[in-house]
C-alpha positions as CSV (number, residue, x, y, z in Angstrom):
1,M,10.8,-8.3,14.6
2,A,8.5,-10.7,16.9
3,R,5.0,-10.0,16.2
4,R,2.9,-9.2,19.8
5,A,-0.2,-11.4,20.1
6,K,-3.5,-9.8,19.0
7,T,-7.0,-10.6,18.9
8,V,-9.8,-8.8,17.9
9,I,-13.1,-10.6,19.5
10,D,-16.8,-9.6,17.9
11,A,-19.8,-10.2,19.5
12,D,-20.5,-13.7,18.8
13,G,-16.9,-14.5,20.3
14,E,-14.8,-14.7,17.2
15,D,-11.7,-13.2,16.2
16,R,-11.6,-11.0,13.3
17,R,-7.9,-11.1,13.0
18,E,-8.1,-15.1,12.6
19,S,-11.0,-15.3,10.4
20,G,-10.4,-12.2,8.6
21,Y,-14.3,-11.2,8.5
22,Y,-15.5,-8.0,9.2
23,S,-18.8,-6.7,8.6
24,T,-19.4,-4.7,5.7
25,P,-21.1,-0.7,6.5
26,S,-24.9,-0.7,5.3
27,F,-24.4,2.5,3.4
28,V,-21.4,1.1,1.7
29,A,-23.2,-1.7,0.5
30,D,-25.9,0.2,-0.7
31,F,-23.9,1.8,-3.1
32,L,-22.4,-0.9,-4.5
33,A,-25.3,-2.4,-5.5
34,H,-26.6,0.9,-6.4
35,K,-23.5,1.3,-9.2
36,A,-23.9,-2.2,-9.9
37,L,-27.5,-2.5,-10.8
38,G,-26.8,0.7,-12.9
39,Y,-24.1,-1.4,-15.0
40,R,-26.4,-4.2,-14.8
41,P,-30.0,-3.2,-14.5
42,N,-31.1,-7.0,-15.9
43,T,-29.5,-8.8,-13.4
44,R,-31.0,-12.3,-12.2
45,I,-28.6,-13.7,-9.8
46,V,-26.1,-12.3,-7.5
47,L,-23.1,-14.3,-6.2
48,D,-21.5,-13.7,-2.6
49,P,-18.8,-16.1,-2.3
50,C,-17.5,-14.5,1.4
51,V,-21.1,-14.1,2.2
52,G,-21.0,-13.7,6.2
53,K,-24.0,-12.3,7.3
54,G,-25.5,-11.2,3.9
55,E,-24.5,-7.7,4.7
56,L,-23.6,-7.0,0.5
57,T,-26.4,-9.3,-0.7
58,A,-29.4,-7.4,1.3
59,P,-29.8,-4.4,-1.0
60,F,-29.9,-6.8,-3.9
61,S,-32.3,-9.4,-1.7
62,R,-34.5,-6.9,-0.8
63,V,-35.3,-5.9,-4.8
64,G,-36.4,-9.5,-5.7
65,I,-33.3,-10.4,-7.3
66,G,-32.2,-14.2,-6.6
67,V,-29.0,-14.7,-3.9
68,T,-26.6,-17.5,-3.6
69,G,-24.0,-17.2,-0.7
70,I,-20.7,-19.2,0.0
71,D,-19.1,-19.2,3.5
72,L,-16.6,-21.5,5.3
73,V,-19.0,-20.5,8.3
74,D,-22.8,-20.5,8.5
75,R,-23.3,-16.9,9.7
76,G,-26.8,-17.0,9.5
77,A,-26.7,-15.1,6.0
78,G,-30.1,-13.2,5.6
79,G,-32.2,-12.8,2.2
80,C,-29.9,-16.3,0.5
81,N,-32.0,-18.0,-1.5
82,R,-29.1,-20.3,-1.4
83,F,-26.2,-21.1,0.8
84,V,-23.4,-23.4,0.2
85,Q,-21.3,-23.8,3.1
86,A,-17.9,-24.7,1.5
87,D,-14.6,-23.2,0.8
88,F,-14.8,-21.0,-2.0
89,L,-10.8,-20.7,-2.7
90,E,-11.4,-25.0,-3.2
91,L,-14.3,-24.7,-4.8
92,A,-12.7,-21.8,-7.3
93,A,-9.8,-24.1,-8.0
94,P,-11.0,-25.8,-11.3
95,A,-12.2,-22.9,-12.4
96,S,-8.7,-21.3,-12.0
97,E,-6.8,-24.2,-13.5
98,G,-9.0,-24.4,-16.3
99,S,-10.1,-27.4,-15.8
100,L,-12.6,-28.8,-18.4
101,F,-14.5,-30.5,-15.7
102,D,-15.6,-28.0,-13.0
103,E,-18.4,-29.6,-11.0
104,H,-19.0,-26.6,-9.3
105,S,-19.7,-24.1,-12.7
106,E,-23.4,-23.8,-12.1
107,L,-22.4,-21.4,-9.1
108,W,-20.4,-19.2,-11.7
109,Q,-22.9,-18.2,-13.7
110,A,-23.9,-14.8,-11.6
111,D,-24.5,-11.8,-13.4
112,I,-23.0,-9.7,-10.4
113,I,-20.4,-11.1,-8.0
114,V,-20.1,-9.3,-4.7
115,A,-17.4,-9.3,-2.0
116,N,-15.9,-8.1,0.8
117,P,-12.9,-11.2,1.2
118,P,-11.3,-11.8,4.4
119,Y,-7.9,-10.0,5.2
120,N,-5.4,-12.2,6.9
121,C,-1.6,-11.6,6.1
122,H,0.8,-14.6,5.0
123,E,1.5,-16.3,8.3
124,T,-2.0,-17.8,8.0
125,D,-2.2,-21.3,8.8
126,Y,-4.0,-22.1,5.5
127,I,-1.7,-20.1,3.4
128,R,1.4,-21.4,5.2
129,S,0.0,-25.1,4.7
130,N,-0.9,-24.7,1.1
131,K,1.1,-22.0,0.2
132,R,2.8,-23.8,-3.0
133,R,-0.5,-25.5,-4.3
134,L,-1.8,-21.7,-3.9
135,V,0.8,-20.4,-5.7
136,A,0.1,-22.6,-8.9
137,T,-3.1,-22.2,-9.1
138,F,-3.8,-18.6,-8.1
139,G,-0.5,-16.8,-8.8
140,K,2.4,-16.1,-6.3
141,S,1.1,-12.6,-5.2
142,T,-2.2,-14.4,-4.2
143,A,-0.2,-16.3,-1.2
144,L,0.8,-12.8,0.4
145,N,-2.4,-12.9,2.1
146,M,-6.2,-13.8,1.7
147,Y,-8.0,-11.2,0.1
148,S,-5.5,-11.2,-3.1
149,L,-6.4,-14.8,-3.1
150,F,-10.2,-14.4,-3.3
151,V,-10.0,-11.3,-6.2
152,R,-7.8,-13.9,-8.1
153,A,-10.0,-16.6,-7.7
154,I,-13.0,-14.3,-7.9
155,I,-11.7,-12.8,-11.6
156,D,-11.0,-16.5,-12.5
157,V,-14.5,-17.9,-11.8
158,A,-16.7,-14.7,-13.1
159,R,-17.9,-15.1,-16.5
160,P,-17.3,-12.9,-19.4
161,G,-19.4,-9.8,-18.5
162,C,-19.9,-10.3,-15.2
163,L,-19.8,-7.6,-13.1
164,I,-17.4,-7.8,-9.7
165,A,-18.3,-5.1,-6.4
166,L,-15.6,-5.6,-4.2
167,V,-14.5,-4.5,-0.5
168,V,-10.5,-4.7,-0.5
169,H,-7.7,-4.0,1.3
170,D,-6.3,-1.7,-1.0
171,S,-2.3,-2.6,-0.6
172,F,-2.3,-4.3,-3.7
173,L,-2.9,-1.1,-5.5
174,T,0.4,-0.1,-5.5
175,A,2.5,-3.0,-3.9
176,V,5.4,-4.5,-5.6
177,G,4.3,-8.0,-4.7
178,H,1.1,-7.6,-6.2
179,K,2.2,-6.5,-9.7
180,D,1.3,-9.5,-11.3
181,L,-2.3,-9.7,-9.8
182,R,-2.5,-5.7,-10.9
183,Q,-1.5,-7.2,-14.4
184,Y,-3.9,-9.7,-14.3
185,L,-6.4,-7.5,-13.9
186,F,-6.0,-5.7,-16.7
187,A,-5.5,-8.1,-18.8
188,S,-8.8,-9.7,-17.5
189,C,-11.4,-7.1,-16.9
190,T,-12.2,-3.4,-17.3
191,L,-11.9,-1.3,-14.3
192,L,-15.1,0.6,-13.8
193,N,-15.0,2.4,-10.4
194,L,-12.4,2.9,-7.4
195,H,-12.9,4.7,-4.4
196,L,-10.9,5.3,-1.6
197,C,-12.3,4.8,1.8
198,P,-11.4,6.2,4.9
199,T,-9.0,4.6,7.5
200,A,-11.5,4.7,9.9
201,L,-14.3,2.6,7.8
202,F,-13.5,-0.4,10.4
203,A,-12.8,1.6,13.3
204,D,-15.7,0.7,15.3
205,Q,-14.8,-3.0,14.6
206,G,-11.4,-3.0,15.7
207,A,-9.7,-2.8,12.5
208,D,-7.4,0.4,11.2
209,V,-6.8,-1.0,7.9
210,R,-6.7,0.9,4.5
211,T,-9.5,-0.4,2.1
212,C,-10.9,0.7,-1.3
213,L,-14.5,-0.1,-3.3
214,I,-13.6,-1.2,-6.8
215,I,-16.4,-2.5,-9.4
216,I,-15.2,-4.1,-12.7
217,E,-15.9,-6.1,-15.2
218,K,-14.5,-9.2,-16.7
219,G,-13.6,-9.0,-20.2
220,H,-13.0,-5.4,-21.8
221,R,-15.2,-2.8,-22.6
222,P,-13.6,-0.6,-25.1
223,G,-13.3,3.2,-24.4
224,A,-14.3,3.0,-20.8
225,T,-13.7,5.5,-18.1
226,V,-12.8,4.7,-14.3
227,E,-14.9,6.8,-12.0
228,V,-12.4,7.1,-9.2
229,S,-12.5,8.9,-6.0
230,N,-9.5,10.1,-3.1
231,R,-9.2,8.8,0.6
232,P,-11.5,11.0,2.5
233,A,-10.7,12.0,6.4
234,S,-13.6,10.6,7.8
235,V,-16.6,8.1,7.3
236,V,-18.9,11.2,7.5
237,E,-17.7,12.8,4.4
238,F,-17.2,9.1,3.0
239,R,-21.0,8.8,2.8
240,E,-21.2,12.3,1.1
241,V,-18.8,11.2,-1.5
242,L,-20.8,8.4,-2.2
243,R,-24.0,9.5,-2.1
244,S,-23.2,13.0,-4.2
245,D,-22.4,10.6,-7.1
246,G,-19.7,13.5,-8.4
247,F,-16.9,11.5,-9.2
248,E,-14.2,12.3,-11.7
249,R,-13.6,10.2,-14.7
250,R,-10.2,9.1,-15.9
251,H,-8.8,7.0,-18.6
252,L,-6.9,4.2,-17.0
253,G,-3.9,5.0,-18.3
254,E,-4.2,8.2,-16.6
255,I,-4.6,6.4,-13.3
256,T,-1.9,3.9,-13.6
257,L,2.4,4.3,-13.4
258,S,3.4,1.9,-16.3
259,G,7.2,3.5,-16.9
260,E,10.5,1.2,-17.2
261,Q,10.5,1.8,-13.7
262,D,6.8,1.4,-12.4
263,N,5.3,-1.3,-11.6
264,D,1.9,-0.4,-13.2
265,E,0.4,0.9,-10.0
266,I,-2.8,2.0,-9.7
267,V,-2.9,5.7,-8.3
268,V,-5.5,7.9,-7.2
269,G,-6.0,11.9,-7.0
270,L,-2.5,12.4,-8.8
271,P,-2.6,15.7,-10.6
272,P,-1.2,15.8,-14.1
273,A,1.5,18.6,-13.0
274,L,2.8,15.6,-10.4
275,S,2.2,12.8,-12.5
276,A,4.6,14.6,-15.1
277,L,7.5,14.3,-12.7
278,F,7.4,10.4,-12.9
279,D,8.4,11.1,-16.7
280,G,12.0,12.7,-15.0
281,P,14.6,11.3,-12.9
282,R,14.1,9.3,-9.8
283,L,16.3,9.4,-6.8
284,G,18.2,5.9,-8.1
285,Q,19.5,7.4,-11.1
286,I,21.1,10.6,-8.6
287,A,22.8,8.1,-6.0
288,P,23.0,4.6,-5.1
289,C,19.7,3.7,-2.4
290,V,20.8,0.3,-0.4
291,T,19.9,-1.7,2.5
292,G,23.0,-2.4,4.8
293,V,23.1,-4.9,7.4
294,S,20.5,-7.4,8.9
295,T,21.8,-8.8,12.4
296,G,18.7,-11.1,12.7
297,N,19.4,-10.3,16.8
298,D,19.7,-7.2,17.7
299,A,20.1,-7.5,21.3
300,K,23.2,-9.6,20.7
301,Y,25.0,-7.4,18.2
302,I,24.0,-4.1,18.8
303,S,24.8,-1.9,22.0
304,S,22.8,0.7,23.1
305,V,26.2,2.8,24.1
306,P,29.9,2.4,23.0
307,R,31.8,-0.2,24.6
308,T,35.0,-2.6,24.2
309,G,34.1,-4.5,20.7
310,F,31.2,-1.9,20.1
311,T,32.3,1.0,18.6
312,V,30.6,1.4,15.4
313,P,27.5,3.5,15.0
314,F,24.6,1.8,14.0
315,Y,21.5,3.6,12.5
316,K,18.2,1.8,12.1
317,N,15.0,3.9,11.2
318,P,15.2,7.5,11.6
319,A,11.5,7.4,11.8
320,G,10.6,10.9,12.7
321,R,13.8,12.3,13.4
322,R,14.7,14.6,10.5
323,F,17.9,16.1,9.2
324,H,20.0,15.0,12.1
325,A,20.0,11.7,14.2
326,E,21.9,10.3,16.8
327,P,22.9,6.9,15.9
328,D,20.3,3.9,17.5
329,G,22.9,2.1,18.8
330,Y,26.7,0.7,18.1
331,I,27.2,-2.7,16.6
332,I,29.9,-5.2,17.1
333,D,33.3,-4.0,15.3
334,D,33.9,-7.4,13.7
335,F,30.5,-7.8,11.7
336,N,32.3,-8.7,8.6
337,R,33.7,-11.5,10.0
338,E,30.0,-12.1,12.2
339,A,28.7,-12.5,8.4
340,R,30.8,-15.0,7.0
341,I,30.0,-17.6,10.4
342,V,26.7,-16.6,11.1
343,P,24.0,-17.4,8.3
344,N,21.3,-15.0,9.1
345,F,23.9,-11.8,10.0
346,I,23.8,-10.4,6.8
347,V,25.7,-7.3,5.2
348,R,24.2,-5.9,2.1
349,N,26.1,-3.8,-0.3
350,R,29.7,-3.9,1.5
351,D,31.5,-1.6,-0.6
352,L,29.0,1.6,0.1
353,L,28.0,1.0,3.4
354,M,30.9,3.0,5.3
355,K,30.7,6.0,2.9
356,G,27.7,7.4,4.7
357,G,25.4,9.7,3.4
358,L,21.4,10.0,3.9
359,S,19.3,7.4,6.1
360,C,15.8,7.1,5.4
361,S,12.5,6.3,7.3
362,S,11.2,2.8,6.5
363,M,8.5,2.3,9.4
364,G,5.4,4.6,9.8
365,V,3.9,6.5,7.8
366,A,5.8,9.7,8.1
367,F,8.8,10.0,5.9
368,G,12.3,11.9,6.3
369,A,15.7,11.7,5.9
370,T,18.7,12.4,8.3
371,V,22.6,12.6,7.4
372,R,24.7,9.5,8.0
373,P,28.1,10.0,8.5
374,P,31.0,8.3,7.0
375,D,32.4,5.3,8.7
376,T,28.7,4.2,10.0
377,L,27.0,1.5,9.6
378,C,22.9,1.0,8.7
379,G,20.2,-1.6,9.0
380,V,17.5,-2.4,6.4
381,N,16.1,1.1,6.0
382,P,17.0,3.4,2.9
383,N,20.4,4.8,2.8
384,V,21.1,7.0,-0.2
385,I,25.3,7.1,-0.4
386,V,25.9,10.5,-1.8
387,G,28.5,12.9,-1.9
388,E,28.8,16.4,-0.3
389,D,27.8,17.9,-4.2
390,D,24.5,16.7,-3.7
391,K,24.1,15.9,-0.1
392,W,22.5,18.9,1.4
393,W,19.7,19.7,-1.4
394,L,18.6,16.1,-1.4
395,L,18.4,16.1,2.2
396,A,16.1,18.9,1.8
397,Y,14.3,17.4,-0.4
398,L,13.5,14.2,1.0
399,N,12.4,16.2,3.9
400,S,9.9,18.0,1.6
401,R,6.2,17.4,1.7
402,L,6.2,16.9,-1.9
403,C,8.4,14.1,-1.6
404,L,6.2,13.1,1.1
405,Y,3.2,12.8,-1.3
406,L,5.2,11.4,-4.0
407,L,5.9,8.3,-1.7
408,R,3.5,8.1,0.5
409,G,0.1,9.1,-1.8
410,V,1.2,7.4,-4.9
411,L,4.3,4.9,-4.8
412,I,3.6,3.3,-1.9
413,R,0.6,3.3,1.0
414,S,1.4,0.5,2.9
415,N,3.7,0.9,5.9
416,M,7.4,-0.5,4.9
417,V,9.8,1.5,2.5
418,T,12.0,-0.2,1.2
419,A,15.2,1.2,-0.5
420,G,13.5,-0.1,-3.7
421,Y,10.4,2.3,-3.3
422,A,13.0,5.2,-2.6
423,S,14.8,5.1,-5.5
424,R,11.9,5.2,-7.4
425,I,11.0,8.7,-5.6
426,P,10.9,11.2,-8.3
427,T,13.3,13.7,-7.9
428,P,13.0,16.9,-10.1
429,Q,15.6,18.9,-11.9
430,F,15.7,21.9,-10.0
431,E,17.6,25.0,-11.0
432,A,21.1,25.5,-9.8
433,R,20.0,28.3,-7.6
434,T,17.2,27.0,-6.0
435,K,19.8,23.4,-5.1
436,T,21.8,25.9,-3.3
437,Q,18.8,27.8,-1.5
438,I,17.6,24.6,-0.1
439,G,20.9,23.0,0.5
440,D,21.7,25.9,2.9
441,L,18.6,25.5,4.6
442,A,19.4,21.8,4.9
443,R,22.6,22.6,6.7
444,E,20.6,25.3,9.2
445,A,18.3,22.9,9.6
446,Y,21.1,20.3,10.4
447,R,22.5,22.7,13.0
448,N,19.5,23.3,15.0
449,A,18.4,19.5,15.2
450,L,22.2,19.0,16.4
451,I,21.8,21.3,19.7
452,G,17.9,20.0,19.8
453,C,16.5,23.0,18.4
454,D,13.3,23.2,16.0
455,T,13.7,22.5,12.3
456,A,9.8,23.6,11.2
457,Q,10.9,27.4,10.3
458,Q,13.3,25.7,7.6
459,K,11.6,22.8,6.7
460,S,8.4,25.8,5.6
461,Q,10.8,27.4,3.4
462,I,12.3,24.5,1.8
463,D,8.9,23.7,0.6
464,L,8.2,27.0,-0.3
465,L,11.4,26.9,-2.4
466,V,10.5,23.4,-4.0
467,E,6.9,24.3,-4.9
468,E,7.9,27.7,-6.4
469,N,11.0,26.1,-8.4
470,L,8.4,23.4,-10.0
471,G,5.9,26.4,-10.5
472,L,3.1,24.4,-9.1
473,E,-0.4,26.0,-8.7
474,P,-2.1,27.2,-5.6
475,D,-4.6,24.4,-5.6
476,I,-1.7,21.5,-5.7
477,V,0.4,23.0,-3.1
478,G,-2.9,22.7,-1.0
479,L,-3.2,19.2,-1.9
480,L,0.1,18.7,-0.7
481,H,-0.2,21.0,2.3
482,T,-3.4,18.7,3.5
483,F,-2.1,16.0,3.1
484,A,1.5,16.3,5.1
485,A,-0.8,17.9,7.6
486,D,-2.9,14.5,8.0
487,P,-0.9,11.6,6.3
488,I,-1.8,8.9,8.5
489,R,-5.7,9.8,7.7
490,L,-4.9,10.1,3.9
491,T,-2.2,8.0,3.2
């Protein structure tokens, strides 16, 4: 899918999307300095490897602590005792490679490192042009974006015992592509603080981005617990959360998913009763979760209406449509032949596709499922190939607020839901009576959606039956209700 060109120009005429530079709010900088100095009260030197205008280092310089700043662009960082205009990643490469001849080693003697790394995706020219070298130096997941490169490099250059305080995009907490970065962090450091920021934290700078505050210590601190706080709905609420300093304390094992089907995801705010569901069956153990056809050129191969040569109903992404959805178009009849002769026309799971089942959302925060009839095809969104015995109760469950929370509040907070993520959704072993009840409600909702009627009543009843069957306490039910009411801000 083509991306629209976007720019976010700041007051200095710089495109934030290109530079990846966003100014850290002062109350966040003050909080990180307060916590960091609480762990390291005798700090002498602080380093910021992407110092910008010195927002994160200002609280340290105000109390007389020496500050070294590094940045590719001189933005006039105030309060720096020393400024080095250079590419931090180039300076850090020898340390990351384990070289004995690191001419910049004196830069890495800081007691505390603070940073708000630039966030640019894998499409930046820098990563495209240097991908092979970056992967070899910093690891494969770091080539996904600039912030992960900085996180890995910062850990590499930090001396043992150094405290690292970061404002960073939070996709690395759960994304499969960042599994090796999480494992490297666990192997190299002790996690001390993790606080999910509101999505509006950088809204005044034109960024709708999910970030977190993280404090780690280079090396291992036996018996350490992690101070955590979940994502608040607003910046005002976040200020109060940080000010009150009344955080939950958790052992690392309590906030990571480390089962055979998991990828060491870091999760915040998951109650024990819901965490236990991850020890049970997953959706992929009940029915295959697959993707289907990628045409490479939908305009050429998919018609908006059935016509000669285009008669196979095609489902791409039901998005907010639940229980029933009309096809998104009609794909060419001879799709198998096209896949044989056109390299980027790909048909996956050929033997399963035409069996039908359930088609699930892939893009956007909202998640749901709709019936996909037999003799239809699907795109790259997750599709559950399931027979009549399990179809209706699974349709009900996949449209429940519990499922929404387990997927979007725990497994994957970023936008794209793949079949791999869907296959790992915890799927409780409901009593037979409950399966029948929620299955009947799903059928009723399907019939309503088929004629354009509302399905809210059936969905509400499904939620109540699911939560009642699992014996969820009122506070957990309240959590699910709150999350489902505003998943975009709380994801």
